[in-house]
N, C-alpha and C positions, 0 to 999 in steps of 0.2 A: 466975615467969610461969605463969599458968593457961592450959590448952589445952582448948577446948570444941569437940567434934566434933558437927556437926549432920548426921545421916544421913537422906537421903530414901529411904524404903523402896521407892518406886516407880521409882527410877532403876536402869537396867541390867537384866540378866536375873534370873529368879527366884532367890532365895537370895543375891543380891549384897549386900544390906544386912547379913545375918548374917555373911557372910564378911568384909565391911569392918569390922564391929564387932570381930571376933576379931583381925584384923590390927592395928587401932588399939590394942586393949587390950594385945596382946603387945609392940608397939613402945614404948608409953608406960611399961609396967611395967619393961621392960628399961632404959629411959632414966631411971627414977626420976622421971618427970614427974608433976606434979599435973594431973589431967585429968578430964573427964567426957564420955562418949559418949551422945548422945540420938538414938534413932530417932524422928524427928518424925512427927506425924500429918498435917501439912500445911505448905506453904510459909509460911503465916501464923504457925504456931507457931515456925518457925525465925526469922522476923522478930521475933516477940515476945520470944523468948529473947535475941536480940541486943540488942533495945531495953533489956531489963533489965540486961544487962551494961554497956551504955552509961551507964545511970543509976547503977549501983553505983560507978563510978569506978575500978574495979580494972583493971590491965593484963591483957588477955586476947587470946590468939590464937584466932581462930575458923576452923574448917575445914569448908567446905561439901562434904559427900559427896553429889554429885549433878551436875546439869547447870546450864546458864546461867540457867534460870528461878529455881531455888532460890538460886543465887548472887546474882541480882538482888535478891531479897527481903532477903537478909542485908545486902547493900551499902546498901539503902535505910535500914536502921536503924543501920548503922555509920558512915555518912557524917558527917563533921564531928566525930567522936569520936577525939581523938588517942591515947587509951589503948587503942583497939581496932585490931586488924589482922586482915585477912581473907585467906583463900586458898581454893583449890578442889581437892579430890581428885576427879579425873575419873571419874565414874560415870554420866554422862548420855548422851543420844543424840549430842549434838554437841560440847559443851564448847568452843565456838568461841573464847571469850575466851582460853583457855590456848594456843591455836595460836600466839599471839604468841611463845611460848617455844620454838618449833621443833618439828619432826616427832616428836621423842622425848619430848614433854611428859608422856605418860601414865606412862612409867617414871620420869621424873624426879620428878614430883609424888607418886608413891606411895613414894618413898624417904623414909619418915617421919622416921628419925633425922636426915637431912640437912635436911629441910624444917622441922623444929621449931626449928632454929637458923639458918634461912636469913635473908638480908637482906630488908629491906622498904623501900618508898618510897611517898610520897603520890601516888595516881593521880587523874587528872581524872575528872569525871563530866559527863554531858549532862543539863541541866535541861530536861525535857519538860513544860512547864506545871505544874511542881511535883512531878512524878514523875521519879526519877533513873534514868539508864542508865549502865552502866560500859563497854559494848562498842559497840553500834551501834543507832541509832534509824532506822527506815525507814518510808516510806509509798509506796503505789503497788503495782505488780504483785508486788514482792518481799514486801511485807507481807501481801498476799492469799495468796501462796504459803506464808509462814510460818504464817498463820492456819489453813491447810488441811493442813499437813504431817502432822498427827496422824491424818488419815484413813487413813494407810498404816502401821499398826503393824507389819505383817509386814516392811516395809523398814527400813533402818537408816541413819542419818547422811545422806550425800549422796544415796543412792538414794531415800529418802522425799522429800527436797527436789526431786529431778528429776521425780518423779511428780507432785508438786503443781505444779511449774513447768509441766509439760505441760498439766495441767488448766486452770490459770489463764491461761497465756500463749497456748497454742495453741488451746484449745477456747473460751475466753471473751474473748479479745482483751486487748490490752496496756494502753492508755491510758484514763484517766478524767478528767472535768473537775475542775480544781483551780487555785487561784491560789497561786503560790509566790513569796515575797518574801525576797530575801537581800540585806540592807543596801539598796543603791540599785538592785538589779536585780529585775526582776519578770517572771514568766511567768504568763500567764493563758490557760487553754484546756486541751486534752488534755495530761496529764502521765503519763509512763510510770512513773517512780519518782524518789524522792528518798532518798538515804541520808546520814546524818550519823554520822561515824566518830570514835570515840575509840580503839577497838581496830582490828584489821585484818581479822578474819574473821567471816563469818556464813553462814547457809544451808548448813551442813555443809562449808564449806571455801572459799566464794567470798571473794575478797580485793579489794574495789573500790579501796582506796587503800593500796598497799603500803608507803608511807612514813609512815603514821599512827603516832603515838606516844601512849601513854596518860598521859604526864606532861609534855607540852610546853606546856600551857595553850593549845592550839590544837585546834579541831574541823576535821576534813577532810570536806567535803560534796561530793556529786555530784548534779546535777540533770539528768535525762534527760526532755526534753519529749516530746510524743506521737510515737510511731513505730509503724509497722505490724509485723505478724508477721515478714515477711521481713527487714526492717531490724533488728528485735530479734534475730533469729537470727544475723545477721552481727555484731552488737555484743556479744552476751552472752559469747562466749569471751574477748574482750579485757577486758570489764567484770569478769569473774570473776577475771582475773589482774592487775588493777590497771593495765591499759594504756589508761586513759582518754585519755591525751594523744594517742593515735593518731586520735581522733575529736573534734577541737575544734569541729566544727559540729553534733555530736549529744550530746556529754556535756560539761557545764559544771561545772568544779571551783570550789570555794571553800575557802579556808583562813583561819580566823579564829575569833573567839569567838562569832559570831552577832550579832544574832538572825536566825533563819530561821523564817519564818511560813508555815504551810500552812493553806489555807482551802478549803472546798467546800460546796456546797448540801446534799449528802447526807453522812451519817456515813461516814467511811473508816477502815480499820484502820491503826493505828500500832503497829508492832512494836518493843518495847524489850527487847532481850536475850531474845527468845523469848516475852515476855509481850505479849498483844494488848490494846490499848485502842481504843475506837471514839470518834472525835472529828469535829466539823465544823470546828474551828479549834484550832490549837496553835502555840505559839512555842517553838522549841528554841534553847538557848544554852549556853555554858559555865557550869557551876554554880560558885558561890562555894565550895561544899563540896567536899572531896576525901575519899578513903578510903585508908587504909593497906593496901597489898597486899604479901604476902610470898611468896617463891619459893625453891626449893632452890638451893644454891650450884652453879655450873656452868651453870645456865640463864640465858638472856639474851633480853630482849624487844626489843632494838634491831634494826631491820630491816637485813638485809644488802643490798648493792648489787643482787644478783640478785633479792632478795625484793621490790624495789619494782615490778617488772614493767613498767618503762617501756621 
């Protein structure tokens, strides 16, 4: 098995990429593993290197050293390639997808000798008009928050998210005109947010659907029609903890393969695992493609009863 490490030099604090490369090299040499570590110049380069691995046909395990955005680019190229498997060495601001594996995910995923021989499984993907997402796709106030979170580089993780949330939700208002169609249900008018989940966490730790599973061939979506600031303030705590069932008149769940169609007269931000697209219309559904994901022994991505937040 060949091991390819794709290191984002901009992830984490200064010097993190160099330290990561040293850690990787020491672990691989000690294990006698065949490997290559590349400090990439851009997410596009990481995606291109993954594409080349896919075309070569050789079994490869790919390690994304960075955050959710870089992981997303690698997943795009690895999807549908049964000889490729992907994982994430947490070095980004959020690493929201890895929160599936519990609060100790950073230590577990940096145990390289264990991770290199860890189990793998085919994970589902969200098809967003031809672009794929592994974790969560969202539109509405949460996507606007994600778009603006990088305005706060001095903050970290959930702190930056909360600052952007204040800017977009409190100062600029919650809802925007949109039409949302989910199978035979339709909302047209002010819409606060729509999230479509394959993973469970986003926004630095928000967990809208605690029972979501990345390999069950089901997408878990929530639609929140237009609400004002005060109602949003009452909802957001339960929304963040997956307690949507407490608000059946405000938060509408859907569990299935899709399609889910979003339309608006003006372009709106669509956030896919931290990557922002601008669209007037998009259809989201369960992708026919899957991606192999591997993790360290001892980690578990299945939700606990307490983790569902109901």
